[in-house]
N, C-alpha and C positions, 0 to 999 in steps of 0.2 A: 459193517453191512455191505454184503456183495450184491451182485445184480440180481441174482434170483431173490434175495431177501427184499430187496427194493421192489420187485415186481409183486411179490406178495402183499406188500403194504399198499401198492398202487390198486391192486385188486379189492383189498380190503376197504380202501377208501372210494371206490368207484370211480377212480381215474384212470382206468385201462379197458381198452376193448381188445379181445383176441379175436382174430381174424382167421378162420380155419381154412376158408376157401383157397385155391392155388392162386397166388398173386406174383407177379414176376419182378425180381428186383430191377429189371431194365424198365425205366420210366414209370411203370403202374403203381410201386410203392410210392414213388415221389408224388404222383398225382393224387393219391388218396390222402396221404400225409399232408399235403399243401392245402387241401381243402379244410383239414381239421385245424391247422396251425392259423389259419385265416380267421377263425372264428374269434369273437371279442375276447373270450376268456381262455384262449389257447387250445380249446377243444380238450381232446382226450389223448393219452399215451396209446400207442397202437403196439401190439404184438403179431407180426406175421409170422404163423406157425407153420405155414406150408408155402414155401418160396422156391422148391426146387433143390434145396440143399438139405442137410441134416440139421442146420442150425436156425433157431427162429431169430427174426429180425425186431429188435425193440427201437421204436422211433418216436420222437417228440416227448420224450420221457420227463424232460426238464421244462416243458413249455408252458407252465402256469404258475401262478404264485403259490398255490396250493401244494403243486408237486415239488416245487423248490423247498417247501418247508418240511414235507415229508422226507425228501432226500437229506436235509439238514438235521434229521433227528428231531423234527418237531418244533425247531427253533427258527425264527424269521431272520432274515438278514438285518433287520433293524435290531433285533436283540443281540446279534453277534457284533454289530457295529457298536452298540452302546458298550460291550464287554471290552471290545478293542479300544475304544475311546478311554475306558478307566485304566486299561493296562498302559496306553501311551502316556496318559496323564502322570501316572505313577512314575513311570521310568524317567520321564523329562522333567517332572516337577522339581520342587526345591527340596529342603532337608538333604543337602548333598553330604552332610557330615556323616560320622560314624553312625549316630543313631538313625539318621535317614536311610543309610544303606542296609542297616540291620532290619528296618521296616520292610525293605523291599526284597528281603530274602525269601519270604513264602511265594512272592510272585515268580522269582527265579526258579524255585521249586516246581511251581506249577508249569512254568514254560517248558521246563526239561521234559516233561511228559509229551510235549508237542513234537520232538526231535524223532525222525523216522529210525527205527532199529533195524539191523540185520540180523536175520534168523539163519541157522544152520538147516541144510536139507532143502528138500523141495516143497514148493506150496501147492495150493489148489490150482493156480495158473499153470503148473508143469505135471499135472497128473497124467496127461498124454503128451509125448514127445516125438515129433516128426522132423527127422534131419533130411529128409527129401521132400520140402515143402511144394504145396501147389495152391496158390492163391485162387485159383478157380474153383477150389472147393468151398469157398466162403461166398455169402450172399452178398458180395459187395456191389452197391447201387451204381448203376447209371442213372443219374438224377434228371438231366434235362437233354432235350433232343440234340442240341449241337455240342454236347460235352464231348471232349476227345476220347473218353472211354469211361470204364467204371472207376470210381473214386472211393478211397477210404475217408470218410468223413469225420469220424471222432477218434482219430489217432492220438495217443498219448505218447509223445515222442520224447524218448529219454536219451540225452547226450552229456557228455561230461568235458569240461574245459581241460584240454590237455596240459595246460601250463599249471594251473593251482588245483586241479581236481574237483571244482565245484560242480555239482550236477545241475541240470536244467530239466524242466518238464515244459514241453510246449504241445500247441496243436497246429499242426501244418498238413494240409490235404496232401492225398498220395494218390496219384493216377496209376492204375496198373498197367504196365507196358507188356508184361507177360506173366507166367506162372510163379516167377521167382523175382521179379524186379518191379519197382515203382519208381515214381518220381518223388522227390522231396521238396515240397514247395514252401520253403522258408524264405520270407521277404529279407531285404538287406538290412532292415531295423531290427531283426528278431536275434534272440541269443543264440539259437541254433545256428544260424547263418555266421555269427561271430566266432563260434566255435569251429565251424568248418573252415572259416579263413585261418584259423590258428593251425589246423591239422594240415591245411595246404601249405603253410609256411614250413612246418615241420617236414613235411614230405611224407607223411604217414597216413594209413587208412584209419577212418573215423569209426569207431564202434557206435551203433545205434540200435536202440529196442524200442519197440513200438508196442505198447498195451492197449487192449480194447476192452472195455467192460470194467468190471469190478465195482467198488463202491463208486456211486455217482458223483461224490464230492470230488473225486480225482478229476472228472471231466470238467467241473468249475475251475478246479485250481490250475489246469492246464491252460484256462483262457484268461485268469487274473493277471493283471498289469504289476506284476511284482518287479522290484528293482532287480537287475541283473546280479547274479550271485547269491541271491535269496532262495533257498531250497522250496519248491513250490508244496512239497510234503509236509513242511512245516506249518503252512497254512492249512493243509487237510488235518493235521494234527490238532490245530488250535480249534477248528470246526467241530471235530469229533471229541476234542478232549482227551485223546489217546493217540499214541504214536502209531504211523503206518508201518507195518511189517513188511521188510523188503527181502527177497531171496535172489541169489545170484543167478545170472542166465546160463544157459547150457554151454552156448557157443561164443559167447561175447563176455568181456571183462565189464559187465554193468550190472545194476541191481534194480529190480522191478517189484512192484506190489504182489505179495504172494496170493492175493485174492482175486486177481483180474481174470477174465475169461480167456482172453488170447494174449500171447505174447509173440511178437514177429520180431526175431532175432536177425541181426544182419550188420551190414556196414555201408558205408559211402566212401568212395575212393576219391580224394580230392584232386588226384592227378588224372583222373578219367574226363574226358570231354562231356559238357554239359548235354542235356538232352531235351528236345521240344516237348513241352508239357501244355495241356490245355487244348481248347478252350474250356471253361468251367463256368457253369451258371452260379454267380457268387452272392455273397450276403448284401451287396449293393443293390440287388434286384436287376442287374445286369451282367452278361458275360465278361469274365475276364479272359483276355484274349491269349493266344500261344505266347509262350516265352521258353526261355531255356533255363533248366534247373538240374541240380545234381540228381544222380541215379542211387537209388537204395536197392542193394543186393541181399536177399534174403538167404540165411544160412539154416534156420530152423523155425518151425511153428510149435509152440506149446500150449496147452489150453486144458481147461476144466473138461470133465467127461461130459457134463450137460451144458455145455458152453451156449452163451447167447451172444448173437452179433449186435452191437450198439450201432445206431446209424443216425444220422441228422441230415437234414436238407436245408440250404439257404436259398434265398431269392427275394422276391418282392415281399417288403414288409407288411404285416408281422409274420414272424417266423420264431422258432424255437430260440434261436440265438438272441432274440430281443430280451427274453428272460434272464439269460446269462450276464447281458449288460445291465439289466436291472439290478442284479445282485451286486455287481461291481460298484454300480453308483450308490447303493445304500451301504455296503460293506466299506468302502475306501473313502467314504467322504471324512470320518475322523482324521485319516492319515493325511489327506490333503489339507484339511484345516489346520492341523499342528504343525504339519512340516512344511507347508509351502504358503497357505492363503489363511492366517489366522481370523480374518475378518469374514471368512466364508460362513454362512449359515445354512445354505442349501445349494444343491446343484441337481440337475435333472438331464437325462439324455432321452429325448422323445424317440419313439419307435421309429417314426418315419424319417428320422435323421440318420438311420442306420449306425447308431453308436458313434459316428465321428463327423457327421456333417452338420449337426447342430447340437449345442449345448446351452442350457439355460441355467444361470447362476444368482445367487443372492447374497449380499454382503451387508454387514453393518458398516455403514460409511461414516466416516468421522474427519474427513479432509478432501479438498478439492482434488479432482484427478485420480482418486482411488479406484473408480472403475476401470480406467484406462491401466493402471498399474496391475490390477488383477487380471485384465485380458491378457497382457503379455507374461504375466506369470503362468497362467494357465497353458499359454502356448509353449512354454517352456518345460512343462511337466510331463515327462514320460510319453506315454500315448496320446496325452491331451495335446501333443504336438501335431497331430493330424486333424484337429477341429478345424472345420472351414468356416462355420458361423458360430459366434458365441455372443449371447445376450445377457448382460449384467444389469440386475435391479438391485435396489436397496430396501424397497417396501413393496406394497402390493399384493395381489392375490397369490395363492398356492401356485408353485411353478407347473403344477399338472392341470390346473384350470386354464386351459389354453384360451378359451374364449375371452374371459375377463383379463387375462395376462396380456392378450394382444391389443386389447382397448387401452390398458395401462401404459403399455409401451408405446403405443402410437401417440398417445399424449405427451410424452416426454422425450421423444426423439426427433430432432431436426436432422435429416440426412446430411445437410452441409455443415453441421457442427457436432454432432454426437456419434459419428461413425468413425473407427479407427480402422485402418488397412494395414496389413503387414504381409510378408513373404516368408516362406520356410518350407519346411518338410511337409509332404501330404501323403496320405495312404496311397501304396502302389497301386491299389485297385480304382483310384480315382480317375476316371475316363476323360474328364472335361478338361484337365489342365493341359496347356500346351507343351508342357515338359513333364515326362513321366516321373512321379514323386516329388515335385516340386511345383508351388504355385502360390496363389495369393490366399489371404484369409480376411475375414471381415468381422469385426466386433461393434456391437451396438451398446453404448453407454447410456442405459436409461435410469441412471442412479439420480438424475436432477428433477428439478421441481417441473410441475406441469407447464407446457409452454403454449396450451390452447386448451380451452375449456370444453370445447365440442366441435364436432365436425357436422357443418350443416348438409343435410340430406333432404332431397325432394325426389320422390320416386317419379314422379311426371316429369321433372326437369331433367334428372338424369336419362330417363329413357329418350328423351327428345335429343339430349347431347349425344347420346350413343348412336342413335339413328343417324343423325346429321354427320358425325364423324365418320361412321363405318361407310356411310354413302361416298365419301370421298377417298376411302382406303378399300378397295374391294378385297385385298389380301387379309383383311381381318374377318376371321370367321366367327368370333363370338367375343363379347365384352361382358364382364361382371364388376358391378360397383355394389353389389348388396351388402358388402362389409360396412360401407359407410353408416348405414343406418344404425349400426351397432356402435359407432364411435371408433371404428377401425379404419384408418386411412390407408387401404390398400386396394389397388385396381389391378385387375387380371384380363389379360387379353391372349387369345389363341390366334394364330396367323398361318397362312399358307406362304411360306417363302418362295417367291418367284424370281428373284434376283437378288444379286449380291447387295448388301446395305440396305435390304427391306426393313429389317427391325430397328436400325438406327434412324431411318427415315420416319418411322412411325413414332419413335421415342422424341425425335425433335419436333414433330408436328404437336404432340401432346403437351411438350413444355412450353410450347410458344402459343398454345391455344388458350382461349377463355373458357373452354367447356369443363376442365377438370381441375379447378384450381385448388380444390380440397383434398386431392389426392398426393400423397407424399411419396408412396411406394407402388411401384409397378412391376409385376412379373408377367413376362411374355413367354409363352408356350406354343409348342406346335399344335396344328389343327385338331388332332386327335385327343389331346387332353380334355378332361372333364373338369370345368371351372367350378362346379358345384361340389366336388369331391375334395375338401381342403386336404385330406390325408394324401391323395394322390399329388395335389399341387406342392405341399411341401416336400414330399419324396423326389419329385422331379426337379425342383428347384435346387435342393441340396445336391442332388447327383450331377446335373447338367450345367451348372454354373460355373464357369472359371472366373475368380474374383476379379484377376488381372485384367482380363479381356472382355468380360460379359456384364461388368457392374459399371454404370455411369451415374455420377452425382453432380448435380448442379445446384448452386446457389439459387436463392429467391430471385426471380427477374427483376423486381422492383424494390428489392430491399425490405419488403414487406411480408410476413409470414414465413413459411419454412421452405426450405430447399426441397428437391425432388430426387429420387433415386430409380434407376430402371435396372432389373435384372433379366437378362436373356436367357432363359432357360430352354431354348429351342436346341435341337439336334444341330451339331456343326459338322460342316462338310469341307472338302478341299476346294471344291468350286465355288461356293457361295460364301464361304467363311475364311478361306485360306488356312483351315485346320488339317494338319499333316498326319495325325495319328488315326487309326481305324476308330469308328463310334460302334459299340456293340448294341446288339438287340437286347432287351429285357428278357427275362427268363420266364418263357411261355412253354407250355406244353402243347405237344402237337396234336391236331384234331383227332386222329384216329385214336390216340390213347384216351383223350377226353371221352369220345364215344363209347370206347369199350368199358371204361369204368362206369359211366353213366348206365349202360345196359346190364353190367352185372352187380349194380349196386346191392340189390336185395339179397345176393349171394354173400355179401360181405357180414351181414348182420350187424351194422354199424349205425342203425338208427335212421332216421329221415335223410332222404337224399340232400347233400350239400352240393350246391351248384360250384362248377369248377371256376376258379379265380382266373385262370388264364383266359377263359372265354370273354371275361369281363375286359381283359387288356388285349385282345386280339387285334385291335386297330393299330396298337404300337409296333407291330411286326414289320419289318423292313426287309425285304427279299434281298439276299446276298450280302446283309450286314455282318453276319457271322457265319463261317462255313466249317464243316467237319474236317478234320486233318486228313 
C-alpha cells in the first residue's frame, strides 16, 4: 500500500480532512495540525492540497488508534503482538531435536517472505529523476517560531554499515541549510551515528538515501526500537506478511523502497566539519537547542509523478508521535517479556511522559526484591535506558487507569524504603540534567503489601493548613491537596522563586511542620503551572526534574509512618540554581499565526473552531530563553 492508497482508505473511513485553501508550510500548517493532534482521539489526518508547491502535504496520518489499524492493513498492534509472541515462543521453546526442528520449518518458510527483495529496474519512487535537485521545491515545514529553519520531519534515513554491510533504517530530523544540503541529526546512541563513526574511521564518504512517504508501515518501522543489525524492513515484511521491494538508487550504492513518494539521494562526508543545527521544537514539548551535526549533501531527488509530501510535528503532548510510541508499547511487549523480563505481564508509556520520562510496568512477583531487579533490567534494555521514572506493580488496576493506579501505588510506597535511584544514559534531549545525555533515574517499587489503609482527609482542615502555611511563605502562589480525598498522597505547589534556595526552604518547612503529615509525595512547580491539570503536571515533572539534584527523600521524622519525597520541577537557572546549561522554552506558536489561523478557520472547511493549544500555555513563554540562529 503506497501513500496514495493509504489516503484513499483514510478518505473512505472519514479519517481525513482535505484543505483546499492556501496554507503556508511556514508555521501555519503546524498551528492547524497542532489543534487537531491535541484532541483526545487524535483528531483527523490533514491533507493540505494548496501550500505554494506542486506537492500536497499529509500530516497527522498516524495520529489515532483507528488510523494505525488502517495503516497496518486492518490489524491492531495487539493482534500483531500475539502473532509475534507465538513466533518467538516457537523459536525459543523446547523440542530442539530433529522432530522439533522439523516442526519449525513452516515458520522459517513463512519468515522468509518477510525478507526484503531487490528488484531490477526503476520503481514508482524513480518515475521522475532530478540530478540538479532543489529542496526549495518541496513543502518542507518550518514548524515552530524559533526553529532554526525548515525541517524534514518524517525522513526514512537509509545507511549501511561499511564493515559488515548491514543496512539500517532510522528517523533523524533534517534541517534544510540550502537547496542541496541539510543537517543530519542522529544522536550518539543511534545506529546511523555508529555507521558515521565507522566511515570516519575508514576516511571515506558515507552514502545516505532518505525516503519520504510510501507505505505508512515504513514510517513506523523507522522509529521501532530494533536491535542494531536487524533490518527494519523485515519488521515491515512481518506486518505486511510480504516482502518490501527495493530498488537501487540512481547516484548512490543504496537500496530503497520502490513505492516511496520521494527519494533524496546523497552523502555525508565524515571528514567535513560539523555544522550548527537547531533550535527545533521537539517531542519533549520543549525546544532542543543548537548543536553541531554532520551535513547531508544532496546528489539527486527522485519521486513519483503525483508525489505526496509526508510530514509530522512534535511538541507539547499529545502529538502524532504518541501513537507511534503506543504501537511500540503493544508490539514489543512479547519481545521484552521473553528476552529480558519473563515475569513482565504488562507495561505502558503514558503520553504525558513523552515516551521515555515515565514507564509503568506490572510483573508476576514470586520473590523479594523482584521489583528492584526488573527496574534495573529495564534500565539496561535498549532505548528503555532513557527512562527517567519507572513504576513497578505486581497487582492492582489496569496501567491505563491512572486515577485508581495512583491510589494503589500511594498506599504501597514509602519514599524512604521503596524507591531505587540509579544513574546512567539519558535522552540527549533531556534539558534538566546537569550533564548532557547523562543523569539520574528513579524507580518506585510498588510490588509490596499495602502499608497504610487510607489517607485522612478533611477539606476544612486542609484549607486552614494551606492558608496558615502560605501566610508564612509569600513566594508560594498556589497549593493543591485535592488528591488526598481520593487516597492519593500527593501535594502540589506552585512558587515564585525570588532567591536561591527558596524551593529547598519550603521543602524543609513542610517536612518539619505538623500541617501536612499525610502527604508523602510533593511536586513543586513554577507559578504559571496549572495544578488542576494533572496532564500538565506530569509532563512538566518528567521534563523538568533532574533525579540527582531535584529529588530529595527523607525518612519519617519520628520513626512512625512514611518518609517524604520532594521533586523540584521548576525551571533552573544559573543565578538561582547554579544550573549551567541553557533552559529552553516550550514549543508555542507565535500570536500572529494563532490570530491568522483563527481568522481564516472557516476557509479551511475543517469543522468547528478548535482553539489554539499555544494560547493555553502562553504564560510558559520566557523572553530570551530561545533565540533564532
